[in-house]
N, C-alpha and C positions, 0 to 999 in steps of 0.2 A: 654654476658659475664656471667660466672657462677663461683661460689666459688669452686675451685678444692679441697680444703682441709677442708671440713666441719668436717672430722673425725680427725682433728688435736688434739693431746692429750695435756693436761696440765702437767707441770712438776710433776713427782711423780706418774703419773697414768699409766705408762707403764706396771706395773705388772698385772693389771687387765683389761686395756683398749685396748690392742693390740691383734687383732685376730691371730690365728695360720696362719703361712705363711706370716705374715707381720712384719714390723719393724718400730720403731719410729725414725724419722729423724728430722732434723731442718725444713723441709718443711711439716711435718705431717707424718701420717702413710702410708707406701707404701709397695708393695710386696717385699719380701726378696731378689729377684733377680733383683730388679730395682736399679737405681743409682740416686744420687743427683748430678746434674751437673750445673755449672755456664756457662753463655755465654762465659766467658773468657776461659773456659776449652775446648770449642768445636768450636772455630772460628779461621779463618785465617785473618779476617779483621773486624774492627769496626771503622767507620769514616764517616764523612759527607763532603759536598762540600761547595760552596759559590755562591752567586749571582754575575754574571758578572758586571763589571763596566758599568753603563748606565741602569741597570735594564731592565724593560720591553721594553724599547726603542730599545734594540738590538735583541729582539726575531724575528724570521723569520717564514714564513708559513710552511716550511718543513726543515728538517735537523735532528740533533740529539735531541731526546726527552729530555726536561729539566724538571725533576720531582720535584714538590713542595709539600708542606704538604697537599694542597687541593686535590691532586691526590691520596692520600693514604686514603682508607676507611678501615672499619673493615673487614679484611680478603680479600679485593679485591682492584683492582685499579680503579680509576675513571679518565679516560683520556679525559673527555668531553672538558676540557679547557687546556690540556697539552701544554706547551710552547715548542719551538724548538730553538736550537742555531746552529750556523754555524760550519763547520769543524775547522776553525781556533780557535774559542773559545773553542770548545770541546778538541782540542789538548793541550790546556794550562791547562785543568782540568783533567789530566789523573788519578789523585788520587781519583776522585769521579765518575769514570766510572762504570756504572751498568753492572753486569753480570746476565745472566738468572739464576733464583733461588736464587738470593740475597734476604734476608729479609730486608724490608724497614720499618723503625720505625720513626714516628714523635717524635721529641725530644724537641720541643718548642711550645708555644702558646696554644690556646684553644683545639686543636686537638691532644695534646701530648698523646702518648700511642697507637694511631691507628697504625696498623701494617698490611702489606700485602706482598706478594711474587712477585718479579719481573718476568715477562714473556717475550716472544719474542718481544712483542710490544715496550718495552722500553730498551731491551738489547742494549748496545752500547750508551745509553744516559748518562745523568749525574743527580745528585741530588744537591739541594741547601743546605744551612747551617741548614735548619730546618728538614732535613731528614737524618737519620743515615742508612748507609749500614752495615748490619750484614751478613758476609759471613761465613757460617758454613762449617765445615768438615763433609760432609754428612755421613761418616762412624760412626761418633759419635752422630750426631743429625740431623735428616731430616729437611730441611728448612720448609716444609709444617707443620710439627709438631710444630716447634718453633713458627710459626705464631699463631697457635691455643693456645699455652701456654701463649704467651705474651698477646693475646687478651682476655684471660680468666680473671675472676675476681681475681684469685690468682696473675696473672701477673700484673694486673692493681693496685692491692693493694701495690705491691712492688714499682711500679712507683710512686704511691701517697705518699709512705712513704718518698720519697726523696724531696717532694715539701714543701717548707716553708709555713706553714699556710694552707696547702691543696689547694693552688692556682694553682697547676700544671703548674709552670712557665717554667721549663726546666730540661733536663737531660744532664749530661756530660758523656763522654765516659767511665770513670771509673765506674759510676753508672750503665750504660748499661751493662758493662762486669760483674758486680756483681750480676745481676739478676740470681736467682737459681730456678731450676725446678726438679721435679721427672720425670725420663724417663726410658723406658724399656732399658735394656742393650743389647737386641737383635735387630739388624737392621731390621729384617723382621717384628717384632712386632711394632716397631716404624712406619714402612711404612704402615702396615695394619691399625693402628689407624689413621694416617694422611689421608689415602685414604677414610676411612669411613666418617670422618668429612668433607673432601673436597667434597665428593659426595653429602652430605646433603647441603653444601654451594651452590653447582651447582644447586641443585633442587630449593633452595630458590631463586636463581637468575632467573631461568626459571619462577617461580611463579610471581616474581616481574615484569618481562617483559610482561607476560600475563596480569597482572593487569593493567599495563600502557597502553597496547593495548586496553583493554576493556574500560578503562576510556576515551581514545581518541575517540573510536567509539561512546561512549555515548555523548561526547561533540559535535561531528559532527552531531549526530542524533538530539540532542536538537536544534542545529542551523538550521537544515532543517525543522523539524516538527513544532517548536514553532513559526516560521516566515511564515509558509505556503509555503516555497519554494519547499518542497516535500509534496505531499498529500498522505494520506493513500488511497489505492485503492477504498475502499467503500465510500469515500467522494470525489473522483476525477472527477466524471462524473455528468452531468446534467441528468434530467429525460429522455431526448431524446437520451441519450448515447453519446453526445458530451463532450469534455473535458472542464472543467470549466476554466475560464480565471482569470485575475488579474485586479485590479483597483488601482488607485493612492490614497494615503492617507497621512496624516501628518507624518506617520511612514514609508513612502515609499510605494512600491507596496505590496499589500496584496491580498489574494484570494477574488474573487468577492462576495462570500457569508460570508466573515468575516466582523467584525465591529471593529472600534477603539473606545474604551471606557476608561475613567479614573476610577480609583478604587472607587471614591466617587459616581459614577453613579449607581453602582450595589451593593454596600455594604458600611459598615462604619468601622471605626477602632478606637482604643483607646490606651492609654498608661497606665502603672500602677504606682506603687509607692513603697516606702520602709518604713515600720514601723521603728521607732527609735530603733537603735541598743543599745542605752543606757538603754532602759527599758526592762529588762529581761522577764517581764510578757507578752511581745508581741510575744515572740518566743517559739518554741517548742510545738505548738498546733497541730491542725488537718487539717489546710488549706494549701495545697501545694502552695509554693511560689517560683517562678522561677527567677533566675538572668540571666543577658544577657550572662554571661560566659557559660551557658548551651545550648545556641543556636547551638553550634557545634554538639550536639547530633542529630540534624536534625529531628528525629522522637522522640518526647519527651513523654515517658510513665511514668517516675518518676523523681523527683527532689530531691535535697539535703536538702532543708530547708522547714520548716513548720512554720506557724504563728498561733497565738491564735485568738479567737473571738475579744479580745481587740485590737490586732494588726491590724486586718482587719478593725475594726470600726474606729480606730484612725490614719488612713493613707489614701492616695489616691489610694492605690491598690484596685483592684476589681476582681471578678471572670470573666473569659472569657470563652466562650463556647469551648468545645472540637472541634478539626478539624479547628481551626483558623490558618491562616498563620502568623507567627511571624517574625518580622524584627528587627534587632539590630539598634537602633537609634544613639547610641553614643559609644564612646570608642576608644582608640588607638588600634593599632594592627589590627587584622582581624575581630573583632566583628562587627563593623559598617557595615551594608549592608548584614550581614549573615542572612539567612532565615531558618526557621524550621516550623514544624507543631506540635501543642500540641495534643496528643491523649487522654488526660484526661482534665477535667475541672481544672483550676488552676488560681492562681494570678501571676502577674508579677511585676518586678520593673519598674522604670520610663524610663529605657533605652531600653525597648521593646515596639514596636507597635504591636497590635494584629488586623489583618484584619479578620473580622467575616465571617463565612460561609454564603452562601445564596443559594437560589434556582436557581440563574442565572449563577452561575459559579461552576466549579469543584475546590475544594480546592487543589487537587493534581496538576491540570494544572497550577493554579496560583502559587503554590510553585515552580514548575519547571521553569515557566516563569521568576519569580523573581530571582531564584537561578542562572539562566543563564545570569542575568544582574547585577551580583555582582559589577563589576567595575563601571558600569553606576550609580548604586545606590550610591556608594561612591563618585563619582564625582558630584552628585547632592547635597551633603552635604553642609550645611552652615558653616561658620567659616573657620579658617585657618588650613591648614595642617592636622596633625594627630588628632587635637582636634576638628575638625569640627563635625557636627552632622546632622542627618536627623530629621524631625519633622512630625507631623500628616498632616499638610497642604501639604507638599511635597508628602507624601504618597497618600493622597486623589487625588491629581492632576496627579498622575503617569498614563500615557497612556499605554494601552496594545492592541494588535491585538487579537481579540477574535473570535474563530470559534463557531459554534453552540455547545451546551453543550455536545451532543452525541460525537462529534469529540474531544472536550476537554478531555472527559473521556477516549476515545480510545488512544489519544496521551499520556496521563498520565499513562495509563496501560503499554504501551510499555516501557516508561522510568522507571517506577517502577520495571518492570521485569529485566531491565538492572541493576538497583541498587541492586536487590536481587542477581544477578550473581556476581557482584562486591563484595558484602558483603560476599558471600560464599567463594570467592577466598581470601579475606582478612582474614577470619577465618581460612582457610587452611594454610595460611602463618603463622599466629600466632601459630597454633598448631605445625607447622614444626619447628619454632623457639624454642618452648618449648621442642619439641622432641630432638633437637640438644643440648639444655642445659642439658637435662637429660643424653644424650649420653656422653657429655663432662665430666659430674660429674662421670660417671662410668668408661670411658675409660682413662681419663687423671690421674686418681688416682689409676688405677689398680684394682678397685673393680670388673670390668668385663674384662676378658682377651680374646683377639681374637686369640692368639696363645698359 
């Protein structure tokens, strides 16, 4: 979402602030031949549906799609868990029947403001009371363009303005009808703007699917390589050319030339500490200090906080060597069990365990091994529910199936290369999102004209 009207003028500034060929309007500065239009001006229907009596108990496996707020995402439909209703129920809900190209807007709850266009997959279905159908007169306003306008920051600001205390509680139909936007008066220009932005959306979806596929391939590869179920060709054969076999272990079957070790057998680990936050002289120094919230970085090259010599001396934190494997010991949410590698020497807080590097293991192999066992680590935690925690004793006793170090390095290299591909794709997605934001800023305000 981007702010469409950053060039909005303050009262009294029109004489000097409006460029030639533009005019000042209630929604900002727009081209002279554009219009300000409300949803009420360009629609034949604004309304929602209701949930059938019995709720989820009356849903069926197939039938008429029953669209709920979770099925409406930003500019797209998410039909992963779309419900279905019978013909009989559908026939009693004729007022909420979806037509292709209807604009669907969430009007209640946490997802209020999300907007997407109906396609053939849900045409002939129905919406519940949390989703508003906006049916436009396409000669006045193209549905695809309206989706972009509502999802823009300018559209969301209007929706926010109707919410008491900014809680985004709900929209009524009068408020939906009153939403106003600047649009080209020419149908062809509207269609051209909508097509360009839709094409970018489609490309983003392609990138997202590619990213999901690569992540799934990496997960499957980790499962195979880190357990020895699949061997890399250079490690699969004995010296006489026969295929290496497997042996039983406390972790199940492992390759015959692998060993089961616990972490305490080949290295050691420690936890850190936090200098008193009440003593300002302990903070703002030269010693990098990492909190458990930064474990999500995975590869840690810099941290947000630094402590002084006094902070280091008057707390239990300590420097740990670079290339240690870090594990979140405590914390609700996703932190506990999350692993990372510090690529610089640093100190940590008490909620991080650092497993030191050694000549006996590859740091990267250990990182991927533990990263692949996230849920297992969380289940090993002591304590109840979300407040449970890991400790150094649990970490030291953790068993791993270890190949020779050369094979550890080879496995880690493959997984690292996959991570680089995933990261490159994520960066391309981010750049594409930024590109779309820039395009919206230009096209939806008329700064750049396609026709």
